[in-house]
N, C-alpha and C positions, 0 to 999 in steps of 0.2 A: 106781050105776054111774058110771064116769068119762066125761067128755065128751072127744071127740077134739080135736086142736088144729086151729086154723084154718090156711088156706093161708099167710097172711102170717107167722104164728108159725113154720110149717114152713120157709119161705124164710129167715127170720131165723136159725133154728137151723142150717140148711144153710150159710148164709153164715159163721156163727161157726165151724162145723166146718172149712170150707174155709180160713178164715183161720188157724186153729190148725194145720192140716195144712201150709200154706205156711210158717208160722213154724218148725214143727218140721223141715220139709225144709231150710229155710235153715240152721238150727242144725246139722243133720246134714252139710250141705255144708261148713260152716265147720270142723266137727270132722274130717271126712275130709281137708280141706286141711291142718289142723294135724298130723294123724297122719302124712300123707305127708311133711310137712316134718320131723317127728321121725325118721321112718325114714331120710330122706336124711341127717339129721345123724348118726344112729347109724352109717350106712355110712361117712360121712366120718370120724367119730371112729375107727372100726376101721382105716381106711386110714392115718389119722394115727398111730395106735398102732404099726402095722407099720413106718411110716417112722421113728418114734422108736426102735423096737427096732433097726432097721438102723443108724441113726446111733450109738446107744449101743454096738453091737458094733464099728462102725468106730472109735469113739473108744477103746475098749479095746485094739484092735489097734494103733492109732496110738500110744497111751501106751506099750505094750510096746516098740514100735520106737524111740520117743524114749529110753526108758530104756536100751535096747541101745546107741544112738548115744552117749548120755552116758557110758556105761561104757567105750566104745572107747578114748578117749585114756588113761584110767587103766590099762586093760589093756596098751596099748602101752608106757606109761611103766614099768609093773611088769616087762614083758618086757625092756625096755632096761636097767633097773637090774639085773635078774637076769643078763643077759649081761655087763654090766660087772663085777659082783661075781664071777661065775664066771671071767672073764678075769683079774681081779686075783688071785684065789685060785690059779688055774692058774699064773700067772706066779710067784707067791710059792713055790708048791710046786716048780715047775721050778727056780727060782733056788736054793731050799734043797737040792734033790736034786743039783743040779749042783755045789754046793760040798762036798757030802758025798762024792760019788764022784770028785772030781778030786784 
């Protein structure tokens, strides 16, 4: 038959168990803190992604507006040339018709 343990052995065993429990609790506290920091970072990253998406969309709109503004002078020039050419053709046709019917 086995002999029981003595009181000092029991106290030493109890102390080691308590020390291990404290060590594990400390490790759990550290891990909880790290997990909370990771969660905070994940939320921040999601918010950052939303912001980046909004900025990207704004840049697309701005780019389209810049392209429209860049085309505006060319469109005005083309209209001016069209008006001048039309006026010249109209004048030439009018001049030609006036000499035919006079």
